[in-house]
N, C-alpha and C positions, 0 to 999 in steps of 0.2 A: 221618253219620260214616263214615268208611272206617279200616280198618286194613289195611295191605298188600293193598290191592285187594278186601277183603270189606267189604261194607255191613252195617249192623245187620240189615237184612233178610235178607242172606245168611247171617249167623250163625244167625238164627232158623229159616231153612229148614233149614241144615245140621244144628242140633240137632234138629229133628223128623226129618230122614232117617235120622240115626245112633242115635235112640233106640230105634228098634224093630229087633230082629234078624230075620233070615230074609228080607230084602228080595231080589227077584229082579231089582230094577233094576240097570242097569250103574252101578257106583260111579263111573267117571269122568264119566259123564253126569251123575249126582247132584251131584258136585262143580261141574260147569260150570253147572248150574241155580243151585247155592247162590251162585256168584260173581256171575253176571249176570242171572239171572232168565230168559234167552233160551236155549232148547235146541231148535232146530228139529232134526227126525230122531233126537232122542234116545231112547234105550231106558230108559223110566221104568215098565216093567212091574211092577205090584203095589206100586210106591212108595206110601209114606204121607207125603201132603202135606196133611194135615189143617189147615184154618184158614190154609194159607199165603196170601201176598199175592202174586200173580203177575198183577197188573193191568198191562195193556197189554203183556204179553210175547209173544215169538214162540215157539210150540210146534207151528209147523205140521209135519205128518208125523210127530209125536212118538208113540212107543208108550206110551200111558197105560192099555193093557188092565189091568182090575181095580185100577187105581190107586184110593187112598183120599183122596178130595178133599172130604171133608165140610166144610161151610162155607168153602171155600177161595174167595178173591177172584180172578176171571179175567175180569172185566170189561174190555171193549175188547182182549182178547188174540187172538192168532191161533192158532186150533186147526184151521185148514183142513187135511183129509186126515188127521187125527190118529186114531189107534186108541184109542177111549175104550170099547171094548166091556167090559160087565160092570163099568164103574167106578162107584164109590161119590160121587155128585155131589150128595146130599141138602143142601139149605139153602146150597149154593153160589151165588155171583153171577156170572152169565155174560152180563150185560147188555151189549149191543153187541158181544159176541164174534163172531168169524168161525168158524163151524164147518161152512163149506161142504165138502161130500163127507166129512165125519167120519163114523166108524163109532162110533156111540152104542147099538148093538144089545145089549140086555138091561141097560143102564145105568140107575142108580137116581137119578132126578132129581127126586125128590119134594121139593116146597117150595123148587124152585130158580128163581131169577130169570134168565128168559131174555128179558127185554124187549128188543126192538130187535135180537136176534141174528140172524145170517145162518145159516140151517140148509138152505140151497140143496142139493139132493141128497143130505143127510145121511140115513144109516142109522139109524133110531129103531125098528127093528123089536123088538117085545117090550121096550121101555123102559118103566119106570115113571115117568110124568110127573104122578102124582096131586098137585094142589095147587100146580103149576108155574105160573108167570106167562110167557105166551107173547105178551103184548100188543106189537104192532108187530113181531114176529118174521116172518121169511120162510122159509117151509117148501116152497117151490116144488120140486116134484120129490122131496120127501123121502119116505122109506118108513115110514109110520106103522102097518103092519100088526102086529097083536097087540099094540100099545102101550096102555098103560093110562092113560086121559085123563080119568078121573072128577075133577071140582073142579078141572080145569085151566082156566086163565083165558085165553080168546081175545079180543082187542079190537084191531082193525085188523090181524088175524093174516093173512099171506098163506098159504093151505092149500096142499097138494101139487098140486091141480088149477089153482091160480091164483086160485081165488076167495078173497075176503075175508070172514073170520068175525068178526063183531061181537057175537056171543052173550054175551060176559061184560063188555060195556061198561056 
């Protein structure tokens, strides 16, 4: 259902965005995201998008530095070359997402679904991946230095060196 170009999901995202004061994100970009869900190159720095449904959306090159994305649905979304440094993605669904060349340094990805995600060339340096599911994910040339990987699930996962890890199958 739509109202003057706004979808029900857009209203939900807008209410989440406007409920928390002190956001550093660009207001125009927040409105753009709320209206269409697509926001390539947007400045969403420190935005609160908890539980937002951004399934199959284009956020390539977006600045989501320190964004709060707890439990967000980002499956099949394009986050290639996005800045997610220090973002809070615990419990998020990133299954099948394109995160090629994304900056996920120091990101909180515990209990995150990354099955089938493309993380080719991604910066995961110092990321918290405890309990994350990386089954079928592609980590070719990704930087995993200092990443916390305890209880992370690897099954048919292509590692940074190209080897396939099946230790969690």
